[in-house]
N, C-alpha and C positions, 0 to 999 in steps of 0.2 A: 379302740386306739387307731386301728386302720382309718376309720371314717374321720377322726381328728386330723390325722397326718394329711388325707386327701383335702380336707377343708382348707388346712393351713397353705397346702401347696397351691389351690386354686386362688387363695386371697393373694399370694405372692405373684403369681402370674398376671393377675387382673391389675394389682398395683404397678407391676413392671410395665405394662402395656400403657398404662394410664401416664405414666411419666416420660415414656419416649416421645420425642419429637417426631412428628410426622415429615417424611421426605416431600420436597416440593421441587418441581422442576422449575428451573430458572429460564423461562421462556415468556416471550411476549408474542401473540398473534392475534390476527384479524379472522375472525370465524368465516368471513365472507370469502377468503382465499384459503381455507382449510385444506381442501385437495391439492392446491398448488404447494402448499406448505409440506405437506406428506410427502410430495415427490421429491422436493428439495432436500428435505431432510434425511431421506433415504438415500440421497446421492452422497451428503456430507458423511453420515454414519459409513457408507460403503469406504469413501476415500480414506477416512481415519483408520478403519479396521485393516484395509490393504496395506496401508503404508505404515501402520504401526505408530502413529503420530499420538503423543501423549494428550494434547488438548487443543481445542479450536474455538471460533465464535464465527456466526454467521448473521447477517442482518439483510433486510429487504426494506426498501422505502418506495412507495408508489404514491404518486400524487401529493407529495409533500408530508405523507404520513407513514409511521413505522408500522408495516403489516406484519413483520416476523423479525424476531430476535432471540437467539439462542446460544447458550455456550454448552460445549460438549468435554467430557474428558476431564483430565487433570492439569491444574497448573504447576503442581509439584508432585513428582511421583515418590519421593523420599518420604514427604510427609502426607501423602495421600490428600492433598487439598484440591477440590474441584475447581475447575475453571468456572467463572461466573460471567455475567454480562458485563461486570466491572473489569474484569482482568485486563491488563495492559499486555499487548504482545508487541515484538519487534516487526517491523512492517518492511525493512530494507529498503529498497528503491522506490516503493510508493511514498516515501518521505519526499521524494521530488515534487508530486503534486501539491503538497504543502507550500514548499518554497516557491513554486511557480505562482500559487495563489498570492503570496506575500508580494513577490516581485511585480506583479500585475497591480496591485494596489498601490505599491510605491510609485510605479510610473504614473498613475492616474494622479497622484499627489505631488509629482513634480521632484520627488527625492531621487529618483534614478531615470537615466534618459538612455533608451535603447541602442542609439548608435554612438553613444560615448565609448570610448577605449576603457579597457581595466585600468590602465595607468592614471586615468583621470581620477580615479577613486583610491587606487593603491600604486602611489608613485615608485614604490620600492619593488613591485612586481617587474621582473626583467622584460624588456622590450623583445619582441620576437620578430622574425623576418616579415611578417604581416600583421596588421593590426587585428586584435581580438576585441569585438565589441561586445556588449552586455547581451545583445540580441543573438550574437554567436553563441554565447553560453547557454542562454534559456532554450536554444533550439537545439543544442548539442551538436554544433557543427563547427567548433571553434578549431579542431585539430589537434587539440590536447591528446595525449597518449592514452591508453588503457593502463591501469595499474597492473603490476605482476602479482603473481601468487603470493610472493612474500609479502607485499603491501596489502593485498587483500586480507591476509590473516594476520595482520600486525595488531598487537595488542592496543597500541596507541593510550597507554597509561598517562592520564594527566597531560596530554597534549592538546593545545588550544586549536581552534580553527585556523587562525592566521599561522601558528607554528606548522600546521599540517600541510600548508602551502609548498614547504620545503621539499616535499617529496617529488615534486615535479616542476616546481618554477622555473628551473635552470635548463630543463630539456627542451630541444626543439620541437616544433610543431611536426605531426605526421601528414597533415595535408594543409592547403592553403584554406583558411577559414571561409565557410559559405559553400563550399563544393560537395562535402559528403556530411551525412549524420553518423556519428560513431558513439555509441554508448559508453560513457565513462563517468565514475563518480565525481571525477576531477571538475567536470563542467559546473556542477551544482556546488561543490565545495569552495570553489573559487567566487561563484555568485554570491555564496553567503558570506563570504569574507568581505566583498564589496558592500553588502548590506550594512555589516557591522561599521565599516568606515563612514558610510553615508549617513547613518543615524548616531553613531558615537556610542553605540550599545552593543552588548553581547547577542549572539544569535538566539540563545534562549529566552532573553528579554524580548526581543523583537518577535519570537515565535508566540510568546504569550499575549503580547498586544495584539497583534494582527491575525492570530488563528484563534487561540483557545479562549481567551477573553471575548472576542469579538463574536465568535461562533458558539460560545457556550460548549466547548467540547470538554468536559470534564474528565474524560479518561485519556487524553492525549498530551504528551509532554516528551521533552528531549530526555533522552535516557541518560543516566549517570549511575555507574556501578557503585560509587563511593556514598551515596545517600539513600535512605530508605524511600522507596516509591510505593505507597500503597497500591495493593492489588497487582504488582508486577508479576507476570509469570516467571516460572524458571525457564531457563533456555536449555535446549536439548541438541545433540548431535549423535553422530555414529561413530564408532571406533573402526579399526581396520578389519575387524571381523563382522561389521554391521550390528553390533551390539550397541542398543541405545545407551547413551551416557549424559551427564551433565556437560553442556558446553563450557570450554575455556572461557575465562573472563575477558570481555571486550570493553573498552572504552571508546565509544563511538562518538564522542562529542567533537572530536576533529573532523568527522564527516557527517555531522548532523545533518545538514541541509540535503545530503544525498542519501544516506542510509540510516541515520541514527534516531529516528523518532519511535516512540512507543505510541500505540493506539489500539483500538479495538474495531470491531465490525460496525457497530452502531455509529461510533464518530465518523468511520470512512463514508458510511452513506449520507450521513448529515452534511459533510463537507461536499459530496456530490451533489446533492439537493441544492445546498447554498449556491454553488457554482452555476446551476441551471436556473434558479428561481430568485435569489435574493437580489436586493439592489445594492449591495457591496461593490459590485463592479458594474460599470456603466455599460448600457446596451451596446455601445460601440466595442468597447473591449470585449464583451461576450460574443459579439458577431465574428470577431477576428480571432478568437481564442483558439477555435478547432480548425482554423484554415491552414491548409498545408502551404509551404512556401517552395518556390523553385530552387532546385540544387543544380547540379551539373547537368547540361543538356537539357534543362528545364523540367527534370524529372521532379514531381512534386514530393515533397517530404512525406514521411510516414509517422512522425511525430511533431506534435505541436503544442509547445508549453508543458512539456512533459508528459503529454498525454498521447498515447497511440491510437492513431486514427484509424477506424475499422469501418466496414459495412457488411451487411447480411446479404444472402442470395437475393433479397428482393430489394436491395438499395437503400435500406433503412440505415441510418447512421449509428455508429456503437462507438464510444470513447473508453478505453481501457488503461489498465496499469496492473503490472505484476512486479513484485519485489521480493528478493531473498537475501538473507545476511545470516551469518552465524546464529542459529538458535531461533529462526523465525522466518516466516513468509507471510505473503498477503496478497490479495489481488481485488481489484474493483472495476466494475462495468458500469457504464451510463448508456441508457437508451433514452436520448432526449425527446423523441416523438412519442414515446410511451410514459414519460415522467417516471422512469424506473430506474433505481440505482441498487446494486448487489454488491456485497462484499464479504470476504471471509479471511480470516487470519488464523495462524497456527504457531505452535512453539517448537516446530522443528524444521530445518531444511534439508540437511544432506540425506541424499539417497532416497528421496521421495518424488512423486509424480507432480505435475504442475498442479497448483490448487484448481478445483474443477468448477471455476466461477461461472463458465458458460452453461455447464449443466445445471447449476444451481439457478441461473436465471431463466433457463429455457421454459419451465412450468408457468412463469408469469408472462410469457410473451404471446401474445394472441396468435391462435392458428391463421394462416393466410388463407383467403378465399380461393376456390378452386380454379377460378380464372386467371389467378396470379401466377405467372411462370417464372420459377428461379432462374436466375443468370449464373451459370457455372464459373463464369470468369470473375464473379465477385468473390469476396474472401471468405466467406463462413459458410461452413456445410455442418449443420448440427448431427448430422447422421454418419459422420466419419471418424469412428474411434473416439479415443479419450484424450488424445493430446492436443491441447489447444494450440500447440504450435503448428499442427497440421491444419488447423482450420483458420488461421489468420495470416495469410501470406500477401505481402503487398505487391503491387504491379512490378516492381523490380525484382522480385523473386526473393527477398530477403525475409526471414521471420519477423513479424511485427511487436510480438509481445514482450520480449525481454529487453526493456530499456531502462 
């Protein structure tokens, strides 16, 4: 009888194992870069664990090929749903690089004119003491004020992009346009409203036409809390005692051009690669896209067309962007001379360190020759701690990263 019981138990165990699905890692990698990928993966895992971030994604594109992409952690903690390479995250201010891409394409098509005033497209937008041109908006030097904390945390439920202009349209400028660059979501919100009037289309339609359909970005979309968006991550925040909780509902459509886009790491690196290599933008536009423009006292700008302009200790150019918004963060770096694009996204913002995009990129950056001497006056020092703000400082002394 004991033998029969043992046989029945063995059959049950074998049957159970046979019917279980094998766990598979949601990862794409190129074996040629396996050591670099291991180093990058170690960095992102350490970052997630030390900051207690539920879920994230990372992607690396080299020479036009996706050489690494992986999702880690959870998209939903309540339902224990794992994040996948399809998961869409909030990318915050990184949304601006999509809007800038649309703007440049519209300029080439003759739909928008950089020197035209805002009132040329939006006659109802109040005149200011000085003219605000579209060029002032895209370079974030229009003098529009920063949003206050109440406006940053505004729920914005069912508020359109045009209606959202009421937050600031009657306020005076803080500076004369063209003198200083000041980060504010209002620059790109106003630019998006101009696009709507120039095309007679909603921004989400413009976004689909100029970005997602054209570049075949299947995991990028304007967020909308009132519809079902497949593979959208849950969004997380911290309460007053640093416990992780579900973030309060935000309707970011009224600030979609500046902060309201959902995307993932793969689509971000695809956008970066398209900017560097596709023929969607002319050679002339690409040549000027990352050129600084002179500000007050001929000081060169640190931001061009939404991209932060950087260089490493050896003078190699780097273009980057970091974004944060309630329930998400994102970062992207482009190394044009190396044909390298790196991006990461997460579903938490509050109380975390900056996304370690520089550490993630470093394993894929070739070591310099011994005869090459670093210039300490340039902006990047890969050996100076974990904070990316400490690594990227402009000639004028301002931190470059958070735009």
